[in-house]
C-alpha positions as CSV (number, residue, x, y, z in Angstrom):
1,M,-3.3,15.0,12.8
2,T,-4.5,18.2,11.1
3,F,-6.9,18.7,8.2
4,S,-4.0,19.5,6.0
5,D,-2.6,16.0,6.5
6,I,-5.7,14.4,4.8
7,I,-5.4,13.2,1.2
8,G,-8.0,15.2,-0.7
9,Q,-11.4,15.7,0.9
10,Q,-10.8,19.4,1.4
11,D,-14.4,20.4,0.8
12,M,-15.6,18.0,3.6
13,A,-12.7,19.2,5.8
14,Q,-13.7,22.8,5.4
15,R,-17.3,22.0,6.0
16,L,-16.5,20.2,9.3
17,K,-14.1,23.0,10.4
18,S,-16.8,25.7,9.7
19,L,-19.4,23.8,11.7
20,A,-16.9,23.6,14.6
21,D,-16.0,27.3,14.3
22,E,-19.7,28.3,14.2
23,G,-20.7,26.0,17.1
24,R,-23.1,24.1,14.9
25,L,-21.7,20.6,15.1
26,P,-24.3,18.0,16.0
27,H,-23.7,16.1,19.2
28,A,-23.7,12.9,17.2
29,M,-22.5,12.6,13.6
30,M,-21.7,9.8,11.3
31,L,-19.0,9.8,8.6
32,C,-19.9,7.3,5.9
33,G,-18.0,6.1,2.9
34,P,-15.9,3.5,1.2
35,D,-12.6,2.1,2.5
36,G,-9.6,4.3,2.0
37,A,-11.5,7.5,1.4
38,G,-10.2,9.1,4.6
39,K,-13.2,8.9,7.0
40,M,-11.0,8.2,10.0
41,A,-8.6,10.9,8.9
42,L,-11.4,13.4,9.0
43,A,-12.7,12.2,12.3
44,I,-9.3,12.4,14.0
45,A,-8.5,15.8,12.4
46,L,-11.8,17.2,13.6
47,A,-11.3,15.8,17.1
48,T,-7.8,17.3,17.2
49,Y,-9.0,20.6,15.9
50,I,-11.7,20.9,18.7
51,L,-9.5,19.7,21.5
52,N,-6.4,21.7,20.5
53,R,-8.5,24.9,20.9
54,R,-8.4,24.3,24.7
55,G,-4.6,24.7,24.5
56,F,-3.9,21.1,25.4
57,K,-2.3,19.6,22.3
58,V,-3.3,16.2,21.0
59,H,-0.2,14.0,20.5
60,G,-0.9,11.4,17.9
61,I,-4.2,9.9,19.1
62,E,-3.3,10.6,22.8
63,H,-5.6,12.9,24.7
64,P,-7.4,12.3,28.0
65,D,-10.7,13.5,26.5
66,L,-10.4,11.6,23.3
67,H,-11.9,8.0,23.4
68,F,-11.8,5.4,20.7
69,T,-14.2,2.5,20.3
70,F,-13.5,-0.3,17.8
71,P,-14.4,-3.9,17.1
72,T,-12.5,-6.6,19.2
73,I,-12.2,-10.3,19.4
74,K,-12.4,-12.7,22.4
75,L,-9.1,-14.2,23.5
76,K,-9.0,-17.8,24.7
77,K,-7.7,-16.8,28.1
78,W,-10.9,-15.0,29.0
79,N,-13.9,-16.9,30.5
80,S,-17.2,-17.2,28.7
81,E,-18.8,-14.4,30.6
82,Y,-16.2,-11.7,29.8
83,K,-17.2,-9.0,27.4
84,P,-14.1,-7.5,25.7
85,I,-13.6,-3.8,25.6
86,S,-11.5,-1.6,23.3
87,D,-8.9,-1.0,26.1
88,D,-8.1,-4.7,26.0
89,F,-6.4,-4.0,22.6
90,I,-5.3,-0.4,23.0
91,E,-1.7,-1.2,22.6
92,Q,-2.4,-2.9,19.2
93,W,-4.5,0.0,18.3
94,R,-1.8,2.5,19.1
95,E,0.7,0.4,17.1
96,M,-1.5,0.3,14.1
97,T,-2.3,4.0,14.1
98,S,1.4,4.9,14.6
99,P,2.9,6.6,11.6
100,Q,4.6,4.4,9.0
101,P,5.8,7.3,6.8
102,S,7.6,6.9,3.5
103,P,11.0,8.5,3.2
104,M,9.4,11.5,1.5
105,E,6.7,11.9,4.2
106,R,9.4,11.6,6.9
107,E,11.4,14.3,5.1
108,Q,8.3,16.5,4.9
109,G,7.5,16.0,8.6
110,R,4.1,14.5,7.7
111,N,2.0,12.2,9.8
112,D,1.9,11.9,13.5
113,V,-0.9,9.4,13.0
114,N,-1.7,6.7,10.4
115,P,-5.4,7.1,9.9
116,Y,-5.6,4.9,6.7
117,F,-6.2,1.3,7.7
118,S,-8.8,-1.4,7.0
119,L,-10.6,-4.0,9.0
120,A,-8.2,-6.5,7.6
121,D,-5.3,-4.5,9.0
122,W,-6.9,-4.4,12.4
123,M,-7.6,-8.1,12.4
124,E,-4.0,-8.7,11.7
125,A,-2.9,-6.3,14.4
126,M,-5.1,-8.3,16.9
127,K,-3.7,-11.5,15.6
128,A,-7.2,-12.7,15.0
129,E,-7.5,-16.0,13.2
130,K,-11.0,-17.0,12.0
131,Q,-13.0,-14.9,14.5
132,Q,-15.3,-12.0,13.6
133,A,-14.6,-8.7,15.4
134,V,-17.5,-7.1,17.2
135,I,-18.2,-4.2,19.6
136,T,-19.6,-5.8,22.8
137,V,-22.0,-4.5,25.4
138,G,-18.9,-4.4,27.7
139,E,-17.6,-1.5,25.6
140,A,-20.9,0.4,25.8
141,D,-20.8,0.1,29.6
142,E,-17.1,1.2,29.8
143,L,-17.7,4.2,27.4
144,M,-20.7,5.3,29.4
145,K,-18.6,5.4,32.6
146,R,-15.9,7.5,30.9
147,L,-18.2,10.0,29.2
148,Y,-20.2,10.7,32.4
149,M,-17.0,11.6,34.2
150,K,-15.9,15.3,34.2
151,S,-13.6,16.1,31.2
152,N,-9.9,16.4,32.1
153,Q,-9.5,19.8,30.3
154,G,-12.9,21.3,31.2
155,G,-14.1,21.2,27.6
156,W,-15.4,18.6,25.1
157,K,-15.2,14.9,25.4
158,I,-15.0,13.2,22.1
159,S,-15.9,9.6,21.3
160,I,-14.8,8.2,18.0
161,I,-16.6,4.9,17.2
162,W,-15.0,3.0,14.3
163,L,-17.2,0.6,12.5
164,P,-20.3,1.0,14.7
165,E,-22.1,-1.4,12.4
166,R,-20.1,-4.1,14.2
167,M,-22.0,-3.5,17.5
168,N,-24.0,-6.5,18.7
169,L,-27.6,-5.8,19.4
170,E,-27.2,-5.5,23.2
171,C,-24.4,-3.0,22.7
172,A,-26.3,-1.1,20.0
173,N,-29.3,-0.6,22.3
174,K,-27.1,0.8,25.1
175,M,-25.2,3.1,22.6
176,L,-28.6,4.3,21.4
177,K,-29.5,5.4,24.9
178,L,-26.2,7.1,25.4
179,I,-26.6,9.0,22.1
180,E,-30.2,9.9,23.0
181,E,-29.2,11.2,26.5
182,P,-25.6,12.3,26.0
183,P,-23.4,13.7,28.8
184,M,-22.8,17.5,28.6
185,Q,-20.3,18.7,26.0
186,T,-19.9,15.2,24.4
187,L,-19.4,14.7,20.7
188,F,-19.9,11.3,19.1
189,I,-18.2,10.7,15.7
190,L,-19.3,7.4,14.1
191,V,-16.9,6.2,11.3
192,C,-19.1,3.9,9.3
193,R,-18.5,1.7,6.3
194,E,-21.9,-0.1,6.0
195,P,-24.5,2.3,7.6
196,E,-27.4,0.0,6.4
197,Q,-26.2,-2.5,9.0
198,L,-26.8,-0.1,11.9
199,L,-30.0,0.1,13.8
200,E,-32.4,2.4,12.1
201,T,-33.0,4.1,15.5
202,I,-29.3,5.0,15.7
203,R,-29.2,6.2,12.1
204,S,-32.1,8.5,12.7
205,R,-30.4,10.2,15.7
206,V,-27.1,11.0,14.1
207,Q,-26.3,13.5,11.3
208,R,-24.9,11.7,8.3
209,F,-21.9,13.1,6.3
210,D,-21.1,11.1,3.1
211,V,-17.4,11.0,2.3
212,K,-16.8,10.3,-1.4
213,P,-13.8,8.4,-2.8
214,I,-10.7,10.5,-3.1
215,A,-10.7,12.6,-6.3
216,H,-8.4,11.3,-9.0
217,E,-6.4,14.4,-9.1
218,D,-5.8,14.4,-5.4
219,M,-4.8,10.7,-5.5
220,V,-2.3,11.4,-8.3
221,Q,-0.8,14.4,-6.4
222,A,-0.5,12.4,-3.1
223,L,1.2,9.5,-4.9
224,K,3.7,11.8,-6.4
225,E,4.3,13.8,-3.2
226,R,4.2,11.0,-0.7
227,R,5.5,8.0,-2.7
228,A,7.7,9.8,-5.3
229,L,6.0,8.2,-8.2
230,S,6.4,9.5,-11.8
231,D,3.4,11.1,-13.5
232,D,2.7,8.0,-15.5
233,D,2.9,5.6,-12.6
234,A,0.8,7.8,-10.4
235,E,-1.9,8.0,-13.0
236,R,-2.0,4.3,-13.5
237,I,-2.2,3.5,-9.8
238,A,-4.7,6.2,-9.1
239,R,-7.0,4.7,-11.8
240,L,-6.7,1.2,-10.3
241,A,-7.3,2.5,-6.8
242,G,-10.6,4.2,-7.7
243,G,-10.3,6.8,-4.9
244,N,-9.1,4.3,-2.2
245,W,-5.8,5.2,-0.7
246,L,-5.4,1.7,0.8
247,A,-5.9,0.2,-2.6
248,A,-3.2,2.5,-4.0
249,L,-0.8,1.4,-1.3
250,E,-1.6,-2.3,-2.0
251,E,-0.8,-1.8,-5.7
252,L,2.6,-0.5,-4.7
253,N,3.2,-3.7,-2.7
254,A,4.1,-6.5,-5.1
255,G,3.1,-9.2,-2.6
256,N,-0.4,-7.9,-1.9
257,E,-3.4,-10.0,-1.1
258,N,-5.0,-9.4,-4.5
259,K,-2.3,-11.6,-6.1
260,L,-3.6,-14.5,-4.0
261,F,-7.2,-13.6,-4.9
262,F,-6.3,-13.4,-8.6
263,D,-4.8,-16.9,-8.5
264,Y,-8.0,-18.2,-6.8
265,F,-10.2,-16.6,-9.4
266,V,-8.2,-17.9,-12.4
267,T,-8.2,-21.4,-10.9
268,L,-11.9,-21.4,-10.2
269,M,-12.8,-20.2,-13.7
270,R,-10.5,-22.7,-15.5
271,K,-11.5,-25.7,-13.4
272,A,-15.2,-24.7,-13.7
273,Y,-14.9,-24.5,-17.5
274,M,-13.3,-28.0,-17.5
275,R,-16.0,-29.3,-15.1
276,D,-13.2,-30.8,-13.0
277,V,-15.3,-31.6,-10.0
278,K,-12.4,-33.2,-8.1
279,D,-10.2,-30.1,-8.4
280,L,-13.2,-27.8,-7.7
281,K,-13.8,-29.6,-4.5
282,R,-10.1,-29.2,-3.6
283,W,-10.4,-25.5,-4.4
284,A,-13.4,-25.1,-2.2
285,E,-11.6,-26.7,0.7
286,S,-8.6,-24.5,0.3
287,V,-10.7,-21.3,0.3
288,S,-12.8,-22.5,3.2
289,A,-9.6,-22.6,5.3
290,L,-9.3,-18.8,5.0
291,G,-10.6,-16.6,7.8
292,R,-14.1,-15.2,7.3
293,E,-13.0,-11.6,6.8
294,E,-10.5,-12.8,4.2
295,Q,-13.3,-14.9,2.5
296,K,-15.5,-11.8,2.3
297,R,-12.7,-9.8,0.7
298,L,-12.0,-12.6,-1.7
299,L,-15.7,-12.6,-2.8
300,A,-15.6,-8.8,-3.2
301,Y,-12.6,-9.3,-5.5
302,F,-14.5,-11.9,-7.5
303,L,-17.3,-9.4,-7.9
304,R,-14.9,-6.8,-9.2
305,M,-13.2,-9.2,-11.6
306,T,-16.5,-10.4,-13.2
307,R,-17.5,-6.8,-13.7
308,E,-14.1,-5.9,-15.2
309,A,-14.2,-8.9,-17.5
310,F,-17.7,-8.0,-18.7
311,M,-16.6,-4.4,-19.4
312,Y,-13.5,-5.6,-21.2
313,N,-15.7,-6.8,-24.0
314,F,-16.6,-3.2,-24.8
315,H,-12.9,-2.5,-25.7
316,N,-13.0,0.9,-24.0
317,K,-9.9,1.5,-21.9
318,E,-11.8,4.3,-20.0
319,L,-14.1,1.6,-18.5
320,I,-11.4,-0.8,-17.5
321,Y,-9.7,-0.8,-14.1
322,M,-7.3,-3.8,-14.0
323,T,-3.7,-4.6,-13.3
324,E,-1.6,-5.6,-16.3
325,E,-1.7,-9.3,-15.1
326,E,-5.5,-9.2,-14.8
327,E,-5.9,-7.5,-18.2
328,M,-3.7,-10.2,-19.9
329,F,-5.9,-12.9,-18.4
330,C,-9.1,-11.2,-19.6
331,Q,-7.8,-11.0,-23.2
332,K,-9.0,-14.6,-23.6
333,F,-11.3,-15.0,-20.6
334,A,-13.6,-11.9,-21.0
335,R,-15.7,-13.5,-23.7
336,F,-17.0,-16.0,-21.1
337,I,-18.5,-13.2,-19.1
338,N,-21.3,-11.6,-21.0
339,E,-25.0,-10.4,-20.8
340,N,-26.1,-14.1,-20.5
341,N,-24.3,-14.7,-17.2
342,V,-22.8,-11.5,-15.7
343,L,-25.8,-10.9,-13.5
344,G,-25.8,-14.5,-12.4
345,F,-22.2,-14.2,-11.3
346,Q,-22.8,-11.0,-9.5
347,E,-25.8,-12.5,-7.6
348,L,-23.8,-15.6,-6.8
349,F,-21.0,-13.8,-5.1
350,Q,-23.2,-11.3,-3.3
351,I,-25.3,-14.0,-1.8
352,A,-22.1,-15.9,-0.8
353,M,-20.8,-12.7,1.0
354,R,-24.0,-12.4,2.9
355,D,-24.0,-16.1,3.9
356,I,-20.3,-16.0,5.1
357,G,-21.2,-12.8,7.1
358,Q,-23.9,-14.8,8.8
359,N,-21.5,-17.6,9.7
360,A,-22.7,-20.2,7.1
361,N,-20.5,-23.2,6.6
362,G,-17.6,-22.0,4.4
363,R,-17.0,-25.4,2.8
364,M,-20.6,-25.7,1.7
365,V,-20.8,-22.0,0.5
366,F,-17.7,-22.3,-1.7
367,F,-18.5,-25.7,-3.1
368,D,-21.9,-24.3,-4.1
369,I,-20.0,-21.5,-5.8
370,T,-17.9,-24.0,-7.8
371,M,-20.9,-25.9,-9.0
372,K,-22.9,-22.8,-10.0
373,T,-19.8,-21.3,-11.7
374,A,-19.5,-24.4,-13.8
375,V,-23.1,-23.9,-15.0
376,L,-22.8,-20.1,-15.5
377,I,-19.5,-20.1,-17.4
378,H,-21.0,-22.5,-20.0
379,N,-24.1,-20.2,-20.3
380,S,-22.2,-17.8,-22.5
């Protein structure tokens, strides 16, 4: 994986490369930004660039001095005292990060690594059901052992920590000590989606690099080059994706998760308008059967749809980012989301996301949503 394989982000790539060339890289850095922007791509490309200078080539993500840490789940076969580590799921990690190139990418010889994936992709790779993935103290202990060993190639040891905000408190405290007193020639690259969830003491000891969404022009170019889209199709999908390569790929997949979320949204709004309590209760029970990570993505989708419905009322296409199906629904629905209730809807879904993240009872959370939606939608 080289810097040239990254979609857009060339300014950030050049900045990181220059810091490496000039020997000015901090020993602990954090790449922050939204999903699909290319944070992991930048991290792997930087690690590859540094390690390859020793003459030992990185093959995919394989190198004896390159270590990956990521959230894991606990399998039923383990006893209650066992603390899972990343190596327990290394085969699933390798499979997920293996290239899945399009025919054009294969022809171009692109991608020895697939660095564009989401937490949902990883949960599916681990075959997680309704569990939440965390980084345990067992992983902190294992990483400490590895990093204090002599490097295989006599140079840098690099630790890439994906979603460090998923560390539990015990793990975070040990990681803090490791970052404060690092082994010689060790580079920590934290790839973070929600930095505010990290301990303040960790945030204060790493240098933060903010990765912006992929520029529209770069997204369009990548869709044309890597997916052979026409100019018009590439423009439309790039607008919907909003700088998120994963969202762009989902739009190319007719059976993507958003179709399910759209159906849930439409049903909720229609049944709430009708004040059909029986069907609303059935809806809440159906949604509560989803996994917690899927529930959070569903609520994020609801946030987006209420925002888009509100903006639709301004009749300015430059402000609207919806699929054709969503836009058709909003032709009649948008008038029910206005200045009287849009903030109420936004607060409702944000609080629900927080509660689900804190392991609140899903059935109660979603039934509460149905009742409050019935009130809000009539407050228009």
